[in-house]
C-alpha positions in Angstrom: -16.4 23.3 7.4 -13.5 22.5 9.7 -11.4 25.1 11.4 -8.3 24.1 9.5 -10.1 24.4 6.1 -11.4 27.8 7.1 -7.9 28.9 8.0 -6.5 27.6 4.7 -9.1 29.3 2.6 -8.6 32.6 4.6 -4.9 32.4 3.6 -5.8 31.6 0.0 -7.9 34.7 -0.3 -4.8 36.8 0.3 -3.2 35.4 -2.8 -3.4 36.8 -6.4 -6.4 35.5 -8.4 -4.2 33.2 -10.6 -2.9 31.5 -7.5 -6.3 31.2 -6.0 -7.6 29.5 -9.2 -4.6 27.1 -9.2 -5.3 26.1 -5.6 -9.1 25.8 -6.2 -8.4 23.5 -9.2 -6.2 21.3 -7.0 -8.8 21.1 -4.3 -11.6 20.3 -6.8 -9.4 17.6 -8.5 -8.7 16.0 -5.1 -12.4 16.0 -4.2 -13.2 14.4 -7.5 -10.5 11.8 -7.1 -11.8 10.9 -3.6 -15.4 10.6 -4.9 -14.3 8.3 -7.8 -12.2 6.3 -5.4 -15.1 5.9 -2.9 -17.3 4.7 -5.7 -14.8 2.3 -7.2 -13.8 0.9 -3.8 -17.5 0.4 -2.8 -18.2 -1.4 -6.0 -15.2 -3.8 -5.6 -15.9 -4.8 -2.0 -17.3 -8.2 -2.9 -14.3 -9.0 -5.0 -11.9 -7.8 -2.4 -13.6 -9.8 0.3 -13.5 -12.9 -1.8 -9.8 -12.4 -2.6 -9.0 -11.8 1.1 -10.9 -15.0 2.1 -9.0 -17.0 -0.6 -5.7 -15.6 0.8 -6.7 -16.7 4.3 -7.5 -20.2 3.1 -4.2 -20.4 1.2 -2.3 -19.3 4.2 -4.2 -21.8 6.4 -3.5 -24.6 3.9 0.2 -23.7 3.8 0.0 -22.7 0.1 1.7 -19.4 0.7 5.4 -19.2 1.3 7.2 -16.4 3.2 9.2 -14.0 1.2 11.7 -11.2 2.0 11.6 -10.1 5.6 8.9 -12.7 6.5 11.2 -15.5 5.4 13.6 -14.4 8.1 10.9 -13.8 10.7 9.3 -17.1 11.7 6.9 -15.2 14.0 5.3 -13.2 11.2 1.7 -12.3 11.9 -0.7 -14.1 9.6 -2.9 -10.9 9.2 0.1 -8.9 8.0 1.1 -11.7 5.7 -2.5 -11.7 4.3 -2.2 -8.0 3.6 1.2 -8.3 1.9 -0.1 -11.1 -0.3 -3.4 -9.2 -1.0 -1.5 -6.0 -1.7 0.8 -7.9 -4.1 -2.2 -9.5 -5.8 -3.9 -6.2 -6.2 -0.8 -4.5 -7.4 -0.3 -7.2 -10.0 -4.0 -6.9 -11.1 -3.7 -3.1 -11.3 -0.7 -3.4 -13.6 -2.7 -5.6 -15.9 -5.8 -3.4 -16.0 -6.4 0.2 -16.9 -7.1 1.2 -13.3 -3.7 1.6 -11.7 -5.1 3.7 -8.8 -6.1 0.5 -6.9 -2.4 -0.3 -6.3 -1.8 3.0 -4.5 -4.4 2.5 -1.8 -4.2 0.8 1.5 -6.8 -1.8 2.4 -7.8 -3.2 5.8 -9.1 -6.7 5.8 
């Protein structure tokens, strides 16, 4: 256990039982969410890698046009353009599926 977590839990022990239970429920919910995310993210790595490679090919072939700020900045970095395109694609996919949590995460390609 980290020092910070020990300090936080020491402070929580000073609270009334109802507040302790509320904080415990929040912590357990967050841990469960992180575990589900790790499992989901690990299971989708092949699809994400395939999508990222397609984006790189599309950028290299000139099939991606700049939008927004990139349209005004001719020196846009292709990696950041890849991430914006990938994030946009993932966000769109998340809105069409039941798992919207994928759109709230940041990916490094």
